[in-house]
LUMLOKE-995036 format. One record per residue (C-alpha): x, y, z; residue in one letter. Coordinates in steps of 0.5 Angstrom, whole numbers. Layout:
N
<pt><east>X</east><north>Y</north><up>Z</up><rest>A</rest></pt>
...
//
This chain:
82
<pt><east>-20</east><north>27</north><up>13</up><rest>M</rest></pt>
<pt><east>-18</east><north>31</north><up>7</up><rest>T</rest></pt>
<pt><east>-17</east><north>38</north><up>6</up><rest>E</rest></pt>
<pt><east>-24</east><north>39</north><up>4</up><rest>C</rest></pt>
<pt><east>-28</east><north>36</north><up>10</up><rest>P</rest></pt>
<pt><east>-34</east><north>35</north><up>4</up><rest>G</rest></pt>
<pt><east>-29</east><north>30</north><up>1</up><rest>Q</rest></pt>
<pt><east>-27</east><north>26</north><up>6</up><rest>S</rest></pt>
<pt><east>-29</east><north>18</north><up>6</up><rest>S</rest></pt>
<pt><east>-28</east><north>11</north><up>8</up><rest>L</rest></pt>
<pt><east>-25</east><north>10</north><up>1</up><rest>M</rest></pt>
<pt><east>-18</east><north>12</north><up>-1</up><rest>T</rest></pt>
<pt><east>-18</east><north>18</north><up>-6</up><rest>P</rest></pt>
<pt><east>-16</east><north>17</north><up>-13</up><rest>L</rest></pt>
<pt><east>-16</east><north>24</north><up>-15</up><rest>D</rest></pt>
<pt><east>-9</east><north>27</north><up>-13</up><rest>P</rest></pt>
<pt><east>-13</east><north>34</north><up>-12</up><rest>A</rest></pt>
<pt><east>-16</east><north>31</north><up>-6</up><rest>I</rest></pt>
<pt><east>-11</east><north>31</north><up>-1</up><rest>R</rest></pt>
<pt><east>-11</east><north>27</north><up>6</up><rest>V</rest></pt>
<pt><east>-9</east><north>30</north><up>12</up><rest>V</rest></pt>
<pt><east>-11</east><north>25</north><up>17</up><rest>E</rest></pt>
<pt><east>-13</east><north>18</north><up>18</up><rest>E</rest></pt>
<pt><east>-19</east><north>17</north><up>23</up><rest>V</rest></pt>
<pt><east>-21</east><north>10</north><up>25</up><rest>E</rest></pt>
<pt><east>-29</east><north>10</north><up>25</up><rest>V</rest></pt>
<pt><east>-34</east><north>5</north><up>27</up><rest>A</rest></pt>
<pt><east>-39</east><north>3</north><up>22</up><rest>T</rest></pt>
<pt><east>-46</east><north>-1</north><up>22</up><rest>A</rest></pt>
<pt><east>-51</east><north>-4</north><up>18</up><rest>R</rest></pt>
<pt><east>-57</east><north>1</north><up>16</up><rest>L</rest></pt>
<pt><east>-62</east><north>-4</north><up>18</up><rest>D</rest></pt>
<pt><east>-58</east><north>-5</north><up>25</up><rest>D</rest></pt>
<pt><east>-59</east><north>2</north><up>26</up><rest>L</rest></pt>
<pt><east>-67</east><north>2</north><up>25</up><rest>V</rest></pt>
<pt><east>-71</east><north>-1</north><up>29</up><rest>S</rest></pt>
<pt><east>-78</east><north>0</north><up>25</up><rest>D</rest></pt>
<pt><east>-77</east><north>0</north><up>18</up><rest>V</rest></pt>
<pt><east>-84</east><north>2</north><up>16</up><rest>R</rest></pt>
<pt><east>-83</east><north>9</north><up>19</up><rest>A</rest></pt>
<pt><east>-78</east><north>11</north><up>13</up><rest>Y</rest></pt>
<pt><east>-81</east><north>12</north><up>6</up><rest>S</rest></pt>
<pt><east>-75</east><north>15</north><up>3</up><rest>M</rest></pt>
<pt><east>-67</east><north>14</north><up>4</up><rest>L</rest></pt>
<pt><east>-62</east><north>19</north><up>2</up><rest>V</rest></pt>
<pt><east>-55</east><north>17</north><up>1</up><rest>L</rest></pt>
<pt><east>-49</east><north>22</north><up>0</up><rest>D</rest></pt>
<pt><east>-43</east><north>18</north><up>3</up><rest>I</rest></pt>
<pt><east>-37</east><north>20</north><up>-1</up><rest>Q</rest></pt>
<pt><east>-36</east><north>13</north><up>-5</up><rest>G</rest></pt>
<pt><east>-39</east><north>8</north><up>0</up><rest>F</rest></pt>
<pt><east>-46</east><north>8</north><up>-2</up><rest>E</rest></pt>
<pt><east>-46</east><north>1</north><up>-5</up><rest>L</rest></pt>
<pt><east>-44</east><north>-2</north><up>1</up><rest>Q</rest></pt>
<pt><east>-49</east><north>2</north><up>5</up><rest>A</rest></pt>
<pt><east>-54</east><north>-1</north><up>0</up><rest>L</rest></pt>
<pt><east>-52</east><north>-8</north><up>2</up><rest>R</rest></pt>
<pt><east>-53</east><north>-7</north><up>9</up><rest>G</rest></pt>
<pt><east>-60</east><north>-4</north><up>8</up><rest>A</rest></pt>
<pt><east>-64</east><north>-10</north><up>5</up><rest>P</rest></pt>
<pt><east>-70</east><north>-9</north><up>10</up><rest>R</rest></pt>
<pt><east>-70</east><north>-1</north><up>9</up><rest>L</rest></pt>
<pt><east>-70</east><north>-2</north><up>1</up><rest>L</rest></pt>
<pt><east>-76</east><north>-6</north><up>1</up><rest>E</rest></pt>
<pt><east>-80</east><north>-1</north><up>5</up><rest>Q</rest></pt>
<pt><east>-77</east><north>5</north><up>1</up><rest>A</rest></pt>
<pt><east>-81</east><north>9</north><up>-4</up><rest>R</rest></pt>
<pt><east>-75</east><north>13</north><up>-6</up><rest>M</rest></pt>
<pt><east>-68</east><north>12</north><up>-6</up><rest>V</rest></pt>
<pt><east>-63</east><north>18</north><up>-7</up><rest>V</rest></pt>
<pt><east>-56</east><north>17</north><up>-9</up><rest>L</rest></pt>
<pt><east>-50</east><north>22</north><up>-11</up><rest>E</rest></pt>
<pt><east>-47</east><north>19</north><up>-17</up><rest>V</rest></pt>
<pt><east>-40</east><north>20</north><up>-20</up><rest>N</rest></pt>
<pt><east>-39</east><north>18</north><up>-27</up><rest>Y</rest></pt>
<pt><east>-31</east><north>19</north><up>-26</up><rest>K</rest></pt>
<pt><east>-28</east><north>14</north><up>-21</up><rest>R</rest></pt>
<pt><east>-26</east><north>19</north><up>-15</up><rest>R</rest></pt>
<pt><east>-25</east><north>13</north><up>-9</up><rest>Y</rest></pt>
<pt><east>-21</east><north>6</north><up>-9</up><rest>Q</rest></pt>
<pt><east>-26</east><north>1</north><up>-9</up><rest>G</rest></pt>
<pt><east>-32</east><north>4</north><up>-12</up><rest>C</rest></pt>
//
């Protein structure tokens, strides 16, 4: 967790202005495993603080069905590993 909850991420921040105040273990799951009927979804929106690529890799069935994908993109690396 960071001082500003909107900047918390599964990734380690590179920007010293993003100050981590607590580490919390969280469970993760593939999007395709969470959604039983991918036909019910035509739009996928992800804003998950640097973890978008990993989420997309876990959603091949959803991506085949999606007509639109909306992602937050930063032009400056903000987190390690992304």
